[in-house]
N, C-alpha and C positions, 0 to 999 in steps of 0.2 A: 187304202190309197193306191191310186195308180201312177205310174211313171211313163208317160208316153212322149214320143216326139210328135210335135205339131205337124199334121199332114200338110204338104205342099209348101213348107218353108225351108229355106236352105240358110243356115247360120254361118257366120264366118268361123274359122276354126277356133278362136279364142272365145266365142259365144256358146254357152251351153243352155239350151232352152228345153223345157219339158213342161208337161202339164201335170198339176198335182191337184188333188181334191181336198177340200176342207171338211173335216169331220163334224159330226154333230155338236160336238162341245167346242167348235171354232178353232180346232187345233189342225196345223198342217205338220205332217211328219216330212222331216227333211230326208230326202232319198240319198242312198248310198253314193250316187255320182257326186251329189253335193259335197257331202262330208269328206269323200275322197279328194276331190278338186280344192278344197279348202283346207285340208289337213285337220280336220276338226277332231278335237279330244272330248272325251266324256264330260259332261257339266261346263263346257267351255261358254262363256259369255259372248254376245254378239250386241252391235249396235244396230237398231232397226229404226228406219226413218221413212216417212211417206212423202214422196216427191211427185207433185201432181197426182197422177192416178197410178203411180208405180210404188211399190215397196222395195226399199233398199236394204238389204241384209249384208253387214259387214263385220269381219273380225274386228276385235279392238286393236289388234296390231296393225291391220290394214287402215284403220281409221287414224291411228297415230302417225302413220307413215304419210298419210295424205294431208293431214293437218301439218306436219312439218314441211312438206313440199310447197304448200300454199304459202305459209309463212316465210319460206326462204325466198319464194318469188317475190312477196311483198316487201321483203327488207330493203330499206333503202341505204345503199352504201354500205359501210362497216359499222353504223352506228349499233348501239345496244337495243334490242327489242324492248327491254325492260324500261330504259331510258325514254324510248319512243312513246310507250305506253304511258308512263308517269306524266310526261309533257302533255300528251293528249288529254289526260283526265284534269290535269291543272288548268289546262286551256279551257274545258268545259265548264269546270267549277268557277273560273272567272267570269264566264258569262252568265252564271245564274244569279 
């Protein structure tokens, strides 16, 4: 597996872009620069998603943080998210 900077591309300081190769078994080895940047521990789980033509690899902790931020932005006033959820489900059930 190789780890090379893509020629002719300038990434912003927060972006880390490298080329990797997929082995015959369909596995990609995570390079040291990724594991160090994400502070990865042995046997750590990740969330992997396919978004359009991109693969998103995210630590579980980062995914939870992102979900909490989205929920906080969507929250209406000081109401309980659980109460809002239950009210939405009841309204949907009433329509059926």
